[in-house]
SEPASE-719850 format. One record per residue (C-alpha): residue number from 1; residue in one letter; x, y, z. Coordinates in steps of 0.25 Angstrom, whole numbers, plus 5000, padded with zeros to 4 digits. Layout:
BEGIN
<node><resi>NUM</resi><resn>A</resn><xx>X</xx><yy>Y</yy><zz>Z</zz></node>
...
% end
This chain:
BEGIN
<node><resi>1</resi><resn>M</resn><xx>4915</xx><yy>5183</yy><zz>5065</zz></node>
<node><resi>2</resi><resn>G</resn><xx>4923</xx><yy>5194</yy><zz>5069</zz></node>
<node><resi>3</resi><resn>Q</resn><xx>4932</xx><yy>5192</yy><zz>5055</zz></node>
<node><resi>4</resi><resn>D</resn><xx>4917</xx><yy>5192</yy><zz>5047</zz></node>
<node><resi>5</resi><resn>I</resn><xx>4913</xx><yy>5205</yy><zz>5052</zz></node>
<node><resi>6</resi><resn>T</resn><xx>4926</xx><yy>5211</yy><zz>5050</zz></node>
<node><resi>7</resi><resn>I</resn><xx>4925</xx><yy>5205</yy><zz>5036</zz></node>
<node><resi>8</resi><resn>Y</resn><xx>4911</xx><yy>5213</yy><zz>5032</zz></node>
<node><resi>9</resi><resn>L</resn><xx>4917</xx><yy>5227</yy><zz>5040</zz></node>
<node><resi>10</resi><resn>T</resn><xx>4927</xx><yy>5226</yy><zz>5030</zz></node>
<node><resi>11</resi><resn>K</resn><xx>4919</xx><yy>5223</yy><zz>5017</zz></node>
<node><resi>12</resi><resn>A</resn><xx>4910</xx><yy>5234</yy><zz>5023</zz></node>
<node><resi>13</resi><resn>E</resn><xx>4919</xx><yy>5244</yy><zz>5025</zz></node>
<node><resi>14</resi><resn>E</resn><xx>4925</xx><yy>5241</yy><zz>5009</zz></node>
<node><resi>15</resi><resn>S</resn><xx>4912</xx><yy>5241</yy><zz>5003</zz></node>
<node><resi>16</resi><resn>L</resn><xx>4910</xx><yy>5255</yy><zz>5010</zz></node>
<node><resi>17</resi><resn>R</resn><xx>4925</xx><yy>5260</yy><zz>5005</zz></node>
<node><resi>18</resi><resn>T</resn><xx>4918</xx><yy>5255</yy><zz>4991</zz></node>
<node><resi>19</resi><resn>A</resn><xx>4906</xx><yy>5263</yy><zz>4993</zz></node>
<node><resi>20</resi><resn>E</resn><xx>4913</xx><yy>5275</yy><zz>4994</zz></node>
<node><resi>21</resi><resn>S</resn><xx>4922</xx><yy>5274</yy><zz>4984</zz></node>
<node><resi>22</resi><resn>E</resn><xx>4911</xx><yy>5270</yy><zz>4973</zz></node>
<node><resi>23</resi><resn>F</resn><xx>4903</xx><yy>5284</yy><zz>4979</zz></node>
<node><resi>24</resi><resn>A</resn><xx>4916</xx><yy>5291</yy><zz>4978</zz></node>
<node><resi>25</resi><resn>N</resn><xx>4918</xx><yy>5286</yy><zz>4963</zz></node>
<node><resi>26</resi><resn>G</resn><xx>4902</xx><yy>5290</yy><zz>4959</zz></node>
<node><resi>27</resi><resn>R</resn><xx>4898</xx><yy>5271</yy><zz>4960</zz></node>
<node><resi>28</resi><resn>Y</resn><xx>4889</xx><yy>5275</yy><zz>4968</zz></node>
<node><resi>29</resi><resn>N</resn><xx>4880</xx><yy>5261</yy><zz>4966</zz></node>
<node><resi>30</resi><resn>S</resn><xx>4894</xx><yy>5255</yy><zz>4970</zz></node>
<node><resi>31</resi><resn>C</resn><xx>4895</xx><yy>5264</yy><zz>4980</zz></node>
<node><resi>32</resi><resn>A</resn><xx>4880</xx><yy>5259</yy><zz>4986</zz></node>
<node><resi>33</resi><resn>N</resn><xx>4882</xx><yy>5246</yy><zz>4984</zz></node>
<node><resi>34</resi><resn>R</resn><xx>4895</xx><yy>5247</yy><zz>4993</zz></node>
<node><resi>35</resi><resn>C</resn><xx>4887</xx><yy>5254</yy><zz>5006</zz></node>
<node><resi>36</resi><resn>Y</resn><xx>4877</xx><yy>5243</yy><zz>5003</zz></node>
<node><resi>37</resi><resn>Y</resn><xx>4887</xx><yy>5232</yy><zz>5006</zz></node>
<node><resi>38</resi><resn>S</resn><xx>4895</xx><yy>5240</yy><zz>5017</zz></node>
<node><resi>39</resi><resn>C</resn><xx>4884</xx><yy>5241</yy><zz>5024</zz></node>
<node><resi>40</resi><resn>L</resn><xx>4880</xx><yy>5227</yy><zz>5023</zz></node>
<node><resi>41</resi><resn>Q</resn><xx>4895</xx><yy>5222</yy><zz>5026</zz></node>
<node><resi>42</resi><resn>A</resn><xx>4894</xx><yy>5230</yy><zz>5039</zz></node>
<node><resi>43</resi><resn>A</resn><xx>4880</xx><yy>5225</yy><zz>5042</zz></node>
<node><resi>44</resi><resn>I</resn><xx>4886</xx><yy>5210</yy><zz>5040</zz></node>
<node><resi>45</resi><resn>A</resn><xx>4898</xx><yy>5214</yy><zz>5051</zz></node>
<node><resi>46</resi><resn>A</resn><xx>4885</xx><yy>5219</yy><zz>5061</zz></node>
<node><resi>47</resi><resn>L</resn><xx>4880</xx><yy>5205</yy><zz>5060</zz></node>
<node><resi>48</resi><resn>L</resn><xx>4892</xx><yy>5198</yy><zz>5059</zz></node>
<node><resi>49</resi><resn>R</resn><xx>4895</xx><yy>5205</yy><zz>5073</zz></node>
<node><resi>50</resi><resn>E</resn><xx>4881</xx><yy>5202</yy><zz>5078</zz></node>
<node><resi>51</resi><resn>G</resn><xx>4884</xx><yy>5186</yy><zz>5074</zz></node>
<node><resi>52</resi><resn>I</resn><xx>4874</xx><yy>5188</yy><zz>5064</zz></node>
<node><resi>53</resi><resn>R</resn><xx>4876</xx><yy>5179</yy><zz>5051</zz></node>
<node><resi>54</resi><resn>P</resn><xx>4867</xx><yy>5175</yy><zz>5041</zz></node>
<node><resi>55</resi><resn>R</resn><xx>4864</xx><yy>5159</yy><zz>5039</zz></node>
<node><resi>56</resi><resn>G</resn><xx>4870</xx><yy>5163</yy><zz>5024</zz></node>
<node><resi>57</resi><resn>Q</resn><xx>4874</xx><yy>5173</yy><zz>5017</zz></node>
<node><resi>58</resi><resn>W</resn><xx>4875</xx><yy>5189</yy><zz>5020</zz></node>
<node><resi>59</resi><resn>G</resn><xx>4860</xx><yy>5192</yy><zz>5014</zz></node>
<node><resi>60</resi><resn>H</resn><xx>4856</xx><yy>5207</yy><zz>5014</zz></node>
<node><resi>61</resi><resn>A</resn><xx>4844</xx><yy>5206</yy><zz>5019</zz></node>
<node><resi>62</resi><resn>F</resn><xx>4849</xx><yy>5196</yy><zz>5031</zz></node>
<node><resi>63</resi><resn>V</resn><xx>4860</xx><yy>5208</yy><zz>5034</zz></node>
<node><resi>64</resi><resn>H</resn><xx>4851</xx><yy>5218</yy><zz>5035</zz></node>
<node><resi>65</resi><resn>G</resn><xx>4841</xx><yy>5210</yy><zz>5042</zz></node>
<node><resi>66</resi><resn>Q</resn><xx>4850</xx><yy>5206</yy><zz>5051</zz></node>
<node><resi>67</resi><resn>C</resn><xx>4856</xx><yy>5220</yy><zz>5053</zz></node>
<node><resi>68</resi><resn>V</resn><xx>4842</xx><yy>5224</yy><zz>5055</zz></node>
<node><resi>69</resi><resn>G</resn><xx>4836</xx><yy>5215</yy><zz>5064</zz></node>
<node><resi>70</resi><resn>V</resn><xx>4846</xx><yy>5212</yy><zz>5072</zz></node>
<node><resi>71</resi><resn>L</resn><xx>4858</xx><yy>5222</yy><zz>5075</zz></node>
<node><resi>72</resi><resn>L</resn><xx>4848</xx><yy>5233</yy><zz>5073</zz></node>
<node><resi>73</resi><resn>N</resn><xx>4835</xx><yy>5230</yy><zz>5078</zz></node>
<node><resi>74</resi><resn>Q</resn><xx>4838</xx><yy>5220</yy><zz>5088</zz></node>
<node><resi>75</resi><resn>R</resn><xx>4852</xx><yy>5222</yy><zz>5093</zz></node>
<node><resi>76</resi><resn>H</resn><xx>4851</xx><yy>5238</yy><zz>5089</zz></node>
<node><resi>77</resi><resn>L</resn><xx>4865</xx><yy>5237</yy><zz>5087</zz></node>
<node><resi>78</resi><resn>Y</resn><xx>4865</xx><yy>5247</yy><zz>5076</zz></node>
<node><resi>79</resi><resn>D</resn><xx>4860</xx><yy>5261</yy><zz>5075</zz></node>
<node><resi>80</resi><resn>A</resn><xx>4844</xx><yy>5260</yy><zz>5068</zz></node>
<node><resi>81</resi><resn>E</resn><xx>4848</xx><yy>5266</yy><zz>5057</zz></node>
<node><resi>82</resi><resn>L</resn><xx>4855</xx><yy>5256</yy><zz>5050</zz></node>
<node><resi>83</resi><resn>R</resn><xx>4842</xx><yy>5248</yy><zz>5049</zz></node>
<node><resi>84</resi><resn>R</resn><xx>4840</xx><yy>5254</yy><zz>5034</zz></node>
<node><resi>85</resi><resn>V</resn><xx>4855</xx><yy>5254</yy><zz>5030</zz></node>
<node><resi>86</resi><resn>L</resn><xx>4857</xx><yy>5241</yy><zz>5022</zz></node>
<node><resi>87</resi><resn>A</resn><xx>4844</xx><yy>5241</yy><zz>5017</zz></node>
<node><resi>88</resi><resn>E</resn><xx>4846</xx><yy>5255</yy><zz>5011</zz></node>
<node><resi>89</resi><resn>H</resn><xx>4859</xx><yy>5252</yy><zz>5006</zz></node>
<node><resi>90</resi><resn>Q</resn><xx>4855</xx><yy>5240</yy><zz>5000</zz></node>
<node><resi>91</resi><resn>T</resn><xx>4844</xx><yy>5248</yy><zz>4992</zz></node>
<node><resi>92</resi><resn>L</resn><xx>4855</xx><yy>5260</yy><zz>4986</zz></node>
<node><resi>93</resi><resn>R</resn><xx>4863</xx><yy>5246</yy><zz>4983</zz></node>
<node><resi>94</resi><resn>D</resn><xx>4850</xx><yy>5240</yy><zz>4975</zz></node>
<node><resi>95</resi><resn>K</resn><xx>4849</xx><yy>5254</yy><zz>4967</zz></node>
<node><resi>96</resi><resn>A</resn><xx>4864</xx><yy>5253</yy><zz>4963</zz></node>
<node><resi>97</resi><resn>D</resn><xx>4863</xx><yy>5239</yy><zz>4958</zz></node>
% end
């Protein structure tokens, strides 16, 4: 499982670097998309760290629901401000698409 965490954190970092590049080059829709995926990939790593896995694929709703419901509300592992992060980034990504 540790390898999976590293893989998702690496993906999150790459997505963030890509978002920074896209922003610097004025490609704001692409930047919003990469920001969202960076958050999503980091959230997956956090879920894996806590032993939480989906039965199938990592769906967006599953990741958001488990992060908010389990990691924030039940286990209080992260700042409550993070409740909105994935939802807000998904809204920006959807507007960019």
